N, C-alpha and C positions, 0 to 999 in steps of 0.2 A: 318583588314583582313576579307575578305568575306568568307563565307562557300560555298563550292560547294555543290549542291543539289545532293544527291546520290539516284538513283532510281533502284530498283529490278523489272525487267519485268519478270513475272512469268507465266507459263502455267501449272496450276494444273490439275490433273486428267488424263484421257486416251485420251483427245482430240489430234489428230494428225495434226491439222492445225495451222500454226503459222504466217500466212501472216499479220494479224492485229497486232500481237505483235510485229513483226519486223518493221512494219511501225511506230508504236508509239515509239518504242525503238530509231528508227532514228530521230524522231520528238523531242524526249527528248534530245538526243545528240546534234542536231542542235540548241536547245535552251540553250546549255551550261551545261546541267545536266551530271553528270557521270552515266553511265547505265551499270548495270549487267544484263545479261540475262541468265535464268535458263535452257532454252532449253525445250523440250517437256516432257510431262508425269512425272511431279514432284508431290510428295505427299505434303500434307500440312506441315508435319514435315520437309521435305527437304527444302521447301520454307522458313519456319521460322528459320531453322538453317543457311541457306545462308544469310538471311537478317541480323541475328545477326553477323555472320563472317564478312560480307562486311560493317557492320555499316551504313545501308541504312537509309535514311529519309522517303522513300516511298516505299511501296509495290504495284505495279501496275499488277493486274491479268487479264488475258484473257481467256474466256471460250466459246467454240462454241457448246459443247456437251449437254448442258442442265443441267449440274451437278452444276450450280452456287449456288443454294440455299443450297446445302450441302457443297461444297468445299470452297467458299468464307468465310462463318462463321467459318469452321474449321481452316483456315489460321489464322484468327483473334484470336482464341483460342490458337493456337500454338505459335503465336507471344507473347501473354501474358505469356505463360509457360516459354519462354526464356528471359522474362524481357523486352520485347519491347512494352509496353503499350502504348506509345505515338507515335508509327510509324503510319503514315498516310497510309490508305489502300484504294485503288481505284480499280474498276473493269470495265470491258468492254467486248463486245462480243454480242452474240445473246441472249439477255435477255429480256423477255416480260416485258412490262411496269408495269403490275400488280405485278410482282416479286421485283420490284425496292423498294418500301417502306419497305418491310420485311428485305431486305438486309441492307438498311440504318439503321434500328433499331438494327441490329446485328453487327454494327460497321464498315460497309463499308461507307467511307465518301462520295463517289460518284460513280455513274454508268454512263458510256459512251457508248452509242450503236452505231451501224453502221451509217455512215453518219455524225457523229459528226467531225467537223474540228479538226485537231490535235492540233491547238492552243488552244482549249477550255481546255483540260486536263493540257496543259503547264501552262496556266494562272491560273487555279484552284490550282495547286500545288504551284506555287509562292505565290498566295495570302493566301493560308492556312499556309504555312511555314514562311511567311514574310521574305523570303530570296530572293536574286537575284542570278542567276547562274553566275559563273565566266567564261568568255570566254576563 
């Protein structure tokens, strides 16, 4: 029996724009993933709690506000607090190239910036989890 990949698409912080998050959520659904979307303006604690309650395999965050250096690592910390140490965490949005190495060091598995084809994060998740989505 195959495991369906479960992804939480999250919008941490006060960012009020979710077009990119909705596009990637749709791409994940089209790939056969189960997707839970948090909606806008979530705290890192809310994201971790939702990830735990929904038993997700992946937390995919989107930030356009510039707060990624603070919010992404805080979500990783909060996931650890709720026992989700092995959860794959990825991020996207308007993130300067210079900030990406620091985010990777803090536990974000990958950063996808504007213009990245949606197939790239889909294949990244499948490759990292060694799972195939169930259609």
